[in-house]
N, C-alpha and C positions, 0 to 999 in steps of 0.2 A: 410499541411496534410501529415502524415507519411504513409508508404506503407500499414500497416495493417489497417489504416482507409480507404484507397482507396479501399481495397478489399471488404469492406462492406459499401461503400459510401452511397448508398440509405438507407440502414437500419440505419446507423449511423445518418443520417439526421433526420430520423423519431424518433429516440431516443431523439435527442436534442429538437425536437418540443414537444415531450411528456413531457420531463423534464420541459420545460417552462410552459406548460399548467397545470402541476400538482403542480407548485409553487404558483398558485393562492390562495389568502387568503384575507379575509375581514380585516385582521390586516396588516396595511401597513408595519410595521417594519419586519414582517415575510417575506414579499415579498422582501423588500429591502436587508435584510441580505442574504436571500436565493439566490437571483439573483447575489449578489456580490460574494458569494463563488462559486456558480456553474459556473459563467461566468469568473472565474479568470484564465483561460488559461490552465487547466490541460489536460493531454493526454487522460483521460477517458479510460484507458487500461482495467479496470475491466468490464465495459459494452461491450467493444469490444470483450473481452474473451467470454462473454455470446453469442454474435452474432456468433463468429467463431465456438464455440463448437456446437451450434445448427446446423449451416449450414454445418459444416464438417461431421455431423452425418445425413445429408440429411433431416433436419426438413423442413416441408412445410407450417407450420402455421404462425401465426403472434404474438403469445404470447411472443416470444423472444424479441420483441421490448420493451414491457412493463417490462419484466424481467430485461432487461439491464438498464432501468431507475430506477427500484427498487434498483439494486446493486449500481448505482451511488448515489442515495439518501442516502443509508446506509453509503457508503464511505464518503460522504460529511458531514454527521452527526458526524462521528468519527473525521473528521478533525476539526470541530468546537469545539468539546469537548477536543480533543488533544491539540489544541493551548491554550486553557484556562489552562489546567493542566500544560503544559510546559511553560506557560507565554511567548509564542512566539509572536514576533512582525512582522515577515516577512514570507510570504509563497508565492511561485510562483512569486517572484519578487515584491510583493506589500504588503501593510499592511494587517495583519490578521484582521478578523472580530472583534475579541475581542479588538484589539488595536484601532479600529475605533469606535465601539459601546459599548464596555465594556464586562465584563465576563458574567453577568447575561443574557443579550439578546442573546449572542452567545450560551450559554448552552440551553436556552429555544427554540431557533430556531433549534438547533440540535435535540432536543426532537421532535419538529414538523416534521422534515424530517424523523426521525425514524418512527413515527406513520403514516405519509403519505405513506411511503414505505410499511407498513403492510396493509394499506387500499388497496393499489394497488395489493398486493399479494392475498388478499381476492377475488378480481375480476378475477385473474388468476385461482383461485379455483383448485389448484393442491396440494393435501395434502403432497405428498413426498417433493415437493419444499418448502412448508410451514415448514416442519420439518427441512429441510436443513438450511433454513434461520433463524429459531428460534434458532437452535444449533449454527449457525455461530455468530449471534449477542451476544449470551451468552458467547461464547469463546472469541470473540473480547473484550468484557468488562473485562473478567478475565485477558486477556493479558495487557490491559491498567492499571488495578489495580496492576498487578505483576510488570510491568515496573516502576510504580510510587513507589511501595514499595522498589524496588531495587535501586532507585536513591540514589547516594551517597555511595553505597556499592562497594568498589574497589576489593572485593574478588569474584565477580560473575564469575562462570565457563562458559566454552563454552556451556555445556549442558543446563544451565539455559538460556543463551543468545538465543540458538536455540528454546527453549520452548517459549520464549517471542515473538520472531519474527514470529513464526508459528501462535501464537494466535492473535497478533495485526495486522499482515499484510497478511501472506500466507493463513489464513483461509478464508478470503473474496475472494481471487483469486480462491481458491478451490471450494467455494460455487458457484462462477460465472460460472466456467467451468462445474461443476456438474449439475447445474440447466439447462444449455443449453442441456446437454445430457439427462436429465430427460424429457424435452419437446419432444425430438426426440425418447425417449425410447430406447436408445442405448448407449453402452460404458460408463456407468456411473462411474464405478470404475476407468477406465483409464483416463477419463476426470478429475475426482477429483485429481488423482495423478499428472496430467499435471498442473492443477491450483496450487496445493500445492507447487510443485517444482519451478514453475515459480515465485510464490510469495516469496519464500525463496531467490531465486537468486536476485530478484528485491530489497528486503530489505537489503541484504548484501551489494549490490552495493550502495544503498542509504547511508548506513553507511560509506562506503569507501569514498564517495563523500564529506563527512564532513571533511575529512582529505586531500583531493586533488582537490576539486572542486573550481569553480570560482563563487563567489556570483552573478555575472551578468548573469551567465549561469544557475546555479541550482536554483536560486531564493530564497535562504535562507542564513542566516548568517553562514559563515564557523566557525566551533568550537562550534556551538550551543549544540551539543550532550555533549561535555565536560563540558560546562557551566551548563548543566542540570544534571550533575553527572551520565551520562549514560556510562556504560561499554559496548561498541560495540565491534565487532570482531577484528578490527585492534588494538584496545587498549588492549583487553584481551591477544592477541598474544604478543604484545610488553611488557606488564607487566611481562610476564613469560620468556622473552628472553633478556631483556636489563640489564644494570649494576644496581647495588644496588641503586646508586644515582638516576638513571633515573626512576627506579621502585618507589622509594620514591616520586619523583616528580609527577609521574602519579597518584599514590594513593592519594596524598595530593590534587591534582586538583579535582579528582572525589569526594573525601570526603567533600571538601569545595565548590564544585559546582562552580568552577571558571575556566575561560579560560585565565587567566592572563599569564600563562606560555605556552600558546598554541604553539608558534614557536619552543620552545625547545622540547615539547612533539611531535610535528609533525615530527621533525628531528629524534627523537628516533623511532617513529612508522615506518617511511620510511626506516631508515638505518638498522633496524633489520629484515626487510622483512614482516612487518605486512600488508602492502597494497597488496603485491604480494600473500601472503598466503590467504587473504580474497577473492581476486579475483579468486584464484584457487578454493576455496570452492563455490563461486558463479557459476563458470563454471561447477562444478560438478552437482549442482542443475539444471542448464540449460540443461545439457546433459540428466539428468534423466527426465526432462520435455519432451524432444524430444523423448526419448525412449517410453514414455507413448503414443505417437502418432502412434506407429507402428500398433496398432489395427485398425486404421482408413483406409478406402479406399483412394487411391491417389486423391487429389483434390487441387484446388487453395487454399481453406480454410485451409487444412492440411499444405500446404507449408507455408502459412502466419503464422500459429501457431508456426511452427518451427523457422521462422524468428523472431518472437516475443520473443522466448526463447533466441535467439542470442542477440537481442537488449537489453534484460534485463541486460546482462553483459557488452556489448560494449558501452552502452549509456554514455553520459556525463551530462545528465539532469535527 
């Protein structure tokens, strides 16, 4: 258990129990796939962000437990859909659901998780939170479509890259932090800022790990982003800094969606400073996340939220 889990240990346990109870279905395949993906060892940072945001704002109710489960269901649904779109075979160190059961069941169970999340939102009965989550799921979908449309395009700019990662990753972190604040009726704008910057830092580092991670540690195949034709920040920086031959190699790999030349491209990305530059940008986002916490009174939960921002950059998984 990581330190930020320990700070909300009782609440986190309640969230996990609620997730299991809400996975119940008369259709066996729904439960099988749902449990497989939910039990696959993720850190569940997004639900933790809900809990921390609510508690740091002195929330006294219990709806944050259900809200945290809602966020995890939506995140899990996006993973199921993501892996089908990306034709991924490995996530968190084991086979993806689509690799084990096929694309159609994975997509449909993802739909089940989305709809179950909104069933749970109805019982929370908070219209501002409903609005936040409706907007978030729409933006996330746009981000996934935008990323898919950009696959194989070696001319993607940093600006477009940041648009995509905000939509596909940071938006749900933003919604998680904001929903906790809405429950407490405090610091909503600041918590949304915290979540957004935390999510941006997290995704940038995730993209860096594709160029310097260890498959045994990060639980996915190294070079997957390149094989999917994704221009992530380390690659965008390298494309604009390396020699003409190296640039041609990068562009060819992205356009042809192949990791065949990954070792040479990895060398180019590292030698030109692409990894260091990306980590600097991630650190900037983490620092902005911590700045957003200044409006909160001092508490254990505020301190843990700051530690979580540090973890988003320093992590190896």
